[in-house]
C-alpha positions as CSV (number, residue, x, y, z in Angstrom):
1,M,0.0,0.2,0.0
2,C,1.1,3.3,-0.9
3,I,2.1,5.7,1.9
4,S,1.6,8.9,0.0
5,I,0.4,10.2,-3.4
6,D,4.0,10.8,-4.7
7,T,5.3,7.2,-3.7
8,C,2.2,5.6,-5.4
9,A,3.0,7.9,-8.7
10,N,6.6,6.9,-8.5
11,N,5.5,3.0,-8.2
12,V,3.4,3.3,-11.0
13,A,5.8,5.1,-13.3
14,S,8.6,2.7,-12.5
15,F,6.2,-0.2,-13.4
16,F,5.7,1.4,-16.8
17,N,9.3,2.3,-17.0
18,H,10.0,-1.5,-17.4
19,P,11.7,-2.5,-20.8
20,F,8.9,-4.7,-22.1
21,F,6.5,-1.4,-21.7
22,I,9.0,0.7,-23.5
23,I,9.5,-1.8,-26.4
24,V,5.7,-2.6,-26.8
25,G,5.0,1.2,-26.7
26,G,7.7,2.0,-29.4
27,V,6.5,-0.9,-31.6
28,S,2.8,0.3,-31.2
29,T,3.8,3.9,-32.2
30,I,5.5,2.9,-35.2
31,L,2.6,0.6,-36.3
32,I,0.3,3.5,-35.8
33,I,2.5,5.8,-37.7
34,L,2.9,3.3,-40.6
35,S,-1.1,2.6,-40.5
36,F,-1.7,6.4,-40.8
37,C,0.7,6.8,-43.5
38,Y,-0.9,3.8,-45.5
39,T,-4.4,5.2,-45.1
40,M,-3.3,8.5,-46.4
41,F,-1.7,6.9,-49.2
42,L,-5.0,4.8,-50.1
43,L,-7.1,8.1,-49.8
44,I,-4.6,9.9,-52.1
45,K,-4.5,7.3,-54.6
46,G,-8.0,6.1,-54.5
47,V,-10.8,8.5,-53.3
48,L,-9.0,11.9,-54.5
49,P,-9.1,11.0,-58.2
50,V,-12.7,10.2,-58.0
51,W,-13.7,13.4,-56.1
52,Y,-11.6,15.2,-58.7
53,R,-13.1,13.7,-61.8
54,L,-16.7,14.3,-60.1
55,G,-16.0,17.8,-59.4
56,I,-14.8,18.6,-63.0
57,G,-17.6,16.7,-64.5
58,L,-20.3,18.7,-62.3
59,S,-18.6,22.0,-63.1
60,K,-17.7,21.8,-66.7
61,R,-19.3,19.1,-68.4
62,K,-22.4,19.5,-70.5
63,I,-25.3,17.2,-70.6
64,A,-26.9,16.9,-74.3
65,I,-30.5,15.8,-73.8
66,F,-32.1,14.4,-76.8
67,A,-35.8,14.9,-75.9
68,S,-38.6,17.2,-77.3
69,T,-41.8,16.2,-75.4
70,E,-39.8,15.4,-72.1
71,F,-37.1,17.9,-72.2
72,D,-38.5,20.4,-69.8
73,S,-39.3,17.7,-67.5
74,L,-36.1,16.0,-67.6
75,K,-34.0,19.4,-67.4
76,R,-36.1,20.3,-64.4
77,M,-35.4,17.0,-62.7
78,L,-31.5,17.6,-63.2
79,V,-31.7,21.2,-62.0
80,D,-34.0,20.7,-59.0
81,S,-31.4,18.1,-57.7
82,K,-29.1,20.8,-57.2
83,I,-26.2,18.7,-58.5
84,F,-26.2,19.9,-62.0
85,K,-26.2,23.6,-63.4
86,E,-28.7,24.9,-65.7
87,R,-26.2,26.2,-68.0
88,N,-24.6,22.6,-68.3
89,I,-27.7,21.3,-69.9
90,L,-28.4,21.4,-73.7
91,Q,-31.4,20.5,-75.7
92,V,-30.7,18.9,-78.9
93,H,-33.3,18.8,-81.5
94,T,-34.0,16.0,-84.2
95,N,-32.8,18.0,-87.1
96,D,-29.6,19.2,-85.4
97,L,-27.8,16.2,-84.0
98,K,-24.5,17.4,-84.9
99,K,-24.9,20.0,-82.2
100,A,-23.9,17.5,-79.6
101,E,-21.0,16.1,-81.2
102,H,-18.4,17.5,-78.8
103,E,-20.4,16.8,-75.6
104,T,-19.3,13.9,-73.3
105,I,-22.9,12.9,-71.8
106,F,-25.8,12.1,-73.8
107,L,-29.4,11.7,-72.3
108,V,-31.7,10.2,-74.8
109,H,-35.4,10.0,-74.4
110,W,-36.2,6.7,-76.3
111,K,-39.8,7.7,-77.3
112,D,-38.7,10.8,-79.0
113,Y,-35.7,9.7,-80.7
114,Q,-36.1,6.0,-81.3
115,D,-35.9,6.6,-85.1
116,K,-32.6,8.6,-84.7
117,I,-30.7,6.2,-82.3
118,E,-28.6,5.1,-85.2
119,D,-27.6,8.7,-85.9
120,I,-26.8,9.5,-82.3
121,L,-24.8,6.3,-82.0
122,R,-22.9,7.4,-85.1
123,I,-21.9,10.9,-83.5
124,K,-21.1,9.3,-80.3
125,K,-17.6,8.7,-79.4
126,D,-16.2,5.6,-77.2
127,S,-15.6,8.2,-74.4
128,T,-19.0,9.7,-74.5
129,A,-21.6,8.5,-72.0
130,M,-25.0,7.7,-73.1
131,V,-28.1,7.2,-71.1
132,V,-31.2,6.1,-72.9
133,Y,-34.3,6.8,-70.9
134,A,-36.8,4.5,-72.0
135,P,-39.9,4.2,-69.6
136,Q,-41.7,0.8,-70.0
137,N,-45.2,2.6,-70.4
138,E,-43.8,4.3,-73.7
139,G,-42.9,1.3,-75.5
140,K,-40.2,-1.3,-75.2
141,I,-36.6,-1.2,-77.0
142,S,-36.6,-3.8,-79.9
143,P,-33.9,-6.4,-79.5
144,D,-32.0,-5.3,-82.6
145,K,-31.8,-1.7,-81.2
146,M,-31.0,-2.8,-77.8
147,E,-28.1,-4.8,-79.5
148,K,-26.9,-1.6,-81.3
149,I,-27.2,0.3,-78.0
150,N,-25.3,-2.4,-76.0
151,S,-22.4,-2.7,-78.7
152,N,-21.3,0.8,-77.8
153,R,-19.1,1.7,-74.9
154,N,-20.6,3.7,-72.0
155,S,-24.2,3.0,-73.0
156,I,-27.0,2.6,-70.5
157,V,-30.5,2.0,-70.7
158,V,-32.7,3.1,-67.9
159,N,-36.6,2.5,-67.2
160,F,-36.9,4.6,-64.1
161,R,-36.4,8.4,-63.5
162,G,-34.9,7.6,-60.2
163,R,-32.0,5.8,-61.9
164,L,-31.3,8.5,-64.1
165,L,-29.4,11.0,-61.6
166,N,-27.5,7.9,-60.6
167,D,-26.4,6.7,-63.8
168,I,-25.7,10.3,-65.1
169,L,-23.3,10.6,-62.0
170,V,-21.4,7.2,-62.4
171,S,-21.0,8.1,-65.9
172,M,-19.4,11.5,-65.0
173,I,-16.9,9.6,-62.8
174,T,-16.4,6.7,-65.3
175,T,-15.9,8.7,-68.4
176,S,-13.1,11.5,-68.9
177,C,-13.6,14.8,-69.6
178,E,-11.6,15.6,-72.7
179,K,-10.1,18.9,-73.2
180,R,-11.0,20.5,-76.4
């Protein structure tokens, strides 16, 4: 039993000054520092590039919407999400498809542009993401057209509005923003 607080503190301090505790403490400190450095490396190597690409995509990339009847609704949905800026949304009309040739994300409303899908696929580059919005109540995509869409890189067919935002965001991350 300790006679005074000072002697108790000295006994506890001398107990932890044992070589075993000094070695374990040193090894533990080295492991913690190495774990921290490795975690920072993983963050810098894995997460930061994705954040950077998403940030560039949201601030600079334009979304070309191929729609006539649903354009206002699709545009409002994108802008109301507060993820996309109104100035980054572009409407493409059926008689002016070449207007979207340099854009990197296409959003195609199937019902309005099902007859022009081959023309759209012709102007689409491999690095361009294309999301085809085809609600089931507006008619299904024929198997031959589905095969043509499927044979192109970065092409997605979506049946639900709720998936549109997700698929556009993922497309911004997975496709690169080419410098013009």
